[in-house]
N, C-alpha and C positions, 0 to 999 in steps of 0.2 A: 097299208104303209109298207113302203120299199128299203130292202137290206144293204148296206154296204159293208164288205171286209177290205179290211185294210192291215197290210202287213206293216210292221214297223214303224205303228204310230203313237211311240211315247216320245219322239224328240222330232226337230227339224218337219221340212215337210212334210210326212206322214203325221204328224199331229196335227198340222194345218188341216190335213184332209180330213181330219176326222173332227176337228171343231167345226170346217166350211160344212160337212154332208152333215154334221148333226144338227145345225143351226137351220139346213134347209128341212130338217123332218125325219131323216133318215135314219131306221135303226143302225146300230154296230153290232158288227162283230172286229173284234179287236185281237189283233195277233204279234206276239215278239217273245223274247227271252224273260223281261225279268215282270214278274207275276204282278210284283206289288206297285210297280209302275202302273200297270195294267187297269188295275183295280182303282188304282186314285184317280186313273185319265177317265174311266168307266165312272165313277160315283161322279165327278167334275160333269160330263157331261150331262148325264140322266138329269142330276141337281139341275145344272142351268137349262136345260133344252125339252128334259123329260123324255129323252129317248131312252129307248131300251138298247144296255148293251151288254152285251156276251164275250167275254174274252176265253182265249185261246193260248193259255203260255205256251211255245213253243220255239225251236231251236232250227231254224228252217233248213242248217247245213246238215241237220240228221236226219237220216231216210225215214226212220220210224216217224220221228215228232212232224216231217213235212206230211207222211199222210194224213194224219189227224185233220189236217188244216185238209186235204185233199177231200177228203169224206164226208167235211164239213160241207167244202161247196159242191157236192153232189146228190147230197139230200133235196132231194125236189118238194121234199115236205115243209122247207124251211127255205125258199129259193132265195138267191144272193141276186140283186139287180145291179151292184155295184163291184166289180175287183179292182183293189188299187196294190198291186204290185209295186210296193215301195221299198220295201227293206232291204238294204245294201250298207259298203262299207269301204275303204279305203286302206290301203297301205302305205304306209310312209317311205319303207325304203323300197329301193329298184329292184326288178324281179331278180338280179344275180344274188344280190343281199337279204333276201327274204328269205321267211322259212316256206318249204313245200307246202306244209299242209297249210296254213295261214294262204297261199294262193290258191289252195283245193278250197278251204272255207269260203271266198270271193266266188268259184265258181259255182259253188255249192247254193249260195244265196242269192245270187244277183243274175245266174243264168238254169241253172236244172230247178231252182223255186218257182220264181214265172211262168215255165215252160209247163209245168207240172199242175201248175194253178189256174193256169189260164186251161190246158186241157179238160180239167177238172170242172171250169164253171162254164163251159162252152157248150155242152149237148143241152141243158135247161133252158139257157137263155137262147140258143137257137129254138129250141120247141117251144117258147113262149114268144119269140118273134121279139126278144124286150131284153136290153143289157147292155152296160157298159164295161168296158174294160181299159184300165190306165195301167201302162208300164213305164217307171220313171228312167227314162234312161237319162243324156246327158250332151251338150255339147262335146263333150269329152269321145263323143261316138264317130267324132269324125279326127280324132289325134292320134297319137301312138306313144301313151302312155300307158305302156305293160298289161298288166290282165287288167287291171279296173277298167283301159278304155278298151279294150279288147271286148267285155263282158258289156258294156255299155254299147261297141258296135251291134252284136248281138242281138242286145233289145230294141236297138232300131229298127235293126233288117228283118229279126221278127215278127215286130209288129207289121211294119209295111208288106210282109209276105200274109200273113195269118189277115189284114185286112182286106185282098184282095179274095180271098176265100170266103169270107163274110159277107163281100157284093149280094145285096136284095135278101137279107135274112133278119135286120132290125137289128142289127147287133152290130157295135162296131169297138175298135180297138185304137186306142191314142199312144205314141211313145212321146213323150214329156222330156224336152231335150234343153233345160234351164242352161246358164251356164253357171258363175260364182253366186251362190246362196245365202244370205247372212241367215247360217244353223251352226247346229253344235258338230258337222260334220266334221271339218277341216279340224278342228280342236281335237275331237278323239282320236280322229285318227294321226293325231302329234305331224301335222302339215305347217311347213310355213309359206303361209300365205300374205307376207308383209309386205311385199311388192307388187301385190295386186292395184290396180288402179281403182281409187274409190267409185267411179262410174261404170267399173262391171259389175259389180255387185247388186244383187237384186233382193228384193222381200220377198219373204217365205208366202209371206200372205196374196199378195200379188199372184207370184207364181202359180201358187195351187188355184186360185179365183181364175185365173187364163185356160188351166187344165182343165177344169171342170165346164166351161165354156166352150172349150174345141172339143170336149168328147161327147157335148150334147149334140153339137152341129155335126157331129162324124168324122171331125178332120184327124189324119191319120199321124201327124208330125204339129206338135205344138212346140213353139219357141218360144217363150214368154220375153219380153224387153227388146225394144226398138233395136240395142247395140247388137243383141246376139242376132234378130232375125236379120241383119244387115252383116255380120261376119258367117252365119252357117254357109250362104250359099258360097264363101269363098272358103273355107275347109272344104268342103264337100266338092268344089272345081279346080283346088289348086293343084300342080303336078306334087304327087304324094312323097318323092323327094324330097320337096319343098317342105310340104308337113312333115316330117320326120323329124328336117333339120332344126323347126322353129316350135315344135310342140315336145320333145322329146326331153323329160326331165332326166340328168346326166346321174 
């Protein structure tokens, strides 16, 4: 039976990855800060799907705790077949108004952690010529909203670059680039999204289902939703001066 390791599985897209991968028969390794919520999710998934759930309480912004997750990925006696780099968060303040340590945590969780976890997972996947990695990015990777957009831009370009190196190995990496998704994300970040049109919101279940299908097909970029599939090329090809003017939050 195959095993998936998911970071940030206790809410939002991460929870959907856990639910859908468990329903497909995968065993799970669940990584998040909140041990109580991890244990509750593990119990739910094992009860509903009969899947084995290992929990690793870890704050990925702390190097020593991240190292424990790396070690789990490097354990070839307990191979990981899917790595879902999902953990992340946003800041409501602009860069000049925010705390620099919070900005550093964004980089630690959304850049350093997926880089190190991917690096840890790949050798064994390549040796077995099998494996899928998903890095949760965003259409924000083509906009200019401070450290969050910069971190997501890194995630997208990182996935594209690694995908070239993985050609012919049997291993795939996919950057998932959704737009606005109905999750706890914006509420937890205290972000005002009241003005976002209803038609721009995506369902988390559909986003994850699309990502898993695209990963299985070896697609490097997964952009769920017809509205964002139309918008993404415009964001990528428009003059950067225009993008800065229309997408930066004051």
